[in-house]
C-alpha angles and dihedrals in degrees: 000000000000092000091046091049092053090046092054090048093052093046090052087067103253127134117239087254089064095243117108118225131203091265090055091052091049092050094047093046094044094234138108125275089246091056091051091050093048093045095050095042099043093247135131131027099287125155113255090241091058092049091051092047094050093046091048091052091046091052092048092051093045092240116177121185117243110255092202092053092047092050091053091046100044107020090237122133097219090230125123125183132224123194148143114234100193108035125113138316097276121069098239103026091117092065090068093070122087095232095057093040093054093042092051092048092053093044091051092052092047091049093050091049088059094045097259133117123225120226119199106219126199120264112256103208090151094024089238090123097053091097088066089066093059089067093059119074100222126186090196143336139230112214120196118217100343115202122241110284089005106195093205093057091045091053094047090052090047088057090054095251113143112239127197118185130214094217132039106277130216111280091247094055109100101219121157093230141338139211123201145151124255092255095176093056092044094051094044089050096051092045089053088049091054092046088050089054090057104270114151101176114034119192132199135217107204141162137252097225125107100232115127095243091063095039097047094044093049092046090051090053093050091047091050091050090051091049095052095036097246124143109239114252111190146138124210123203140164094278095202094059103097093213099041096075094062091049091049092049090052091049091050094052092044093059118113087233091050113180123239091213132030136195115202117200097206138065100251094046094090094060091037090057095044090053093046091048090054091051090054095042094247120150120222117246099002096059100014132028115208134199127166136178108247145132093205117123088210091086092066089066105039119110102279103014109246127233110239136193111223118205091195096237094180091064091045092049092054093045098049091051093049091050091047095049091046088053092048093050095043089052091050092048092051088050091056099040135020096215110162095198092052093048091051090050091050090050090060092059106108110251097187126051133179116208129204123253129213126222107208103201117209137161097286093074102039127082096188135110092241110051107182118174112241139161133233120197116210108207116214120254121233107272114251113261092259091059097054 
């Protein structure tokens, strides 16, 4: 049995060390080493079926390209960066939040699968940390929630470094590609959910920053209020100040036109609103319905459990890295060969993608006798022509 087991292992295409090499993939796929290289690196004039077959075999064998060999061959470092340019006073504050942690985990896995390493770079809210970046040889960078006219993104592009943003950037920001949620559809859907649960005056906790998540979500709220004939009731605060959210929640519930439901755009808003409701003697959900945007599992165990909007950061993290590496490798290929057909093919690769969201409905947003947790997926709309 031992001999047979080793024989099966060898015939499956793995080296004795357990790590499959490019020769193993070629043998298992029944193609040449050159075909494997072209299929995995997006080169050559291979049929799509051949590329898919080779990649499937490589995945099955656990093949990972050698970063050292690629660096010698292409002059690339194999390093891609991930950062937030507008978040908080401390360089790595953003890593403490569930969204960024999940997004970074998925991005790291996606990068490793393509033979790249992910480097978490410090936030540059005052751009004092940008010099740190010059010491890291990056092939490309993912930037989360860039601000309008972000000077860091502009400088990276000026240096010829591909940039993909997590978040729809300002039209004037020259990113290579972006991935985002359909924030308008998500906000309109959750506001309709609150209205369907009996809310008559829905409030909003929002931010003062210029990133598109904040702007699009707030605009969707204001549009919804206009459509249903409700006066907007909202408080805006510097969302990256850890103490400001609690103060804003208190202000919102202290208003003479106090809302009977609130949507908070940011992770801590759920607990901020629960604490403020207790201070004012309000029962959730009987007197106040609550929804916040968060990836934290904590909200499943609060009292009551809080309805959350998930932006699916794992899916976004994987997608932004795939788009970035595709852009890096297309740029390298164009540098080696001026193949018109290949350039036209690269131009057809979608550079903008909208991802679905998920409303995880819990007790905090339901005024019914039977509160059963459920989920609603908001599929993204097709981007308007100007966004493509």
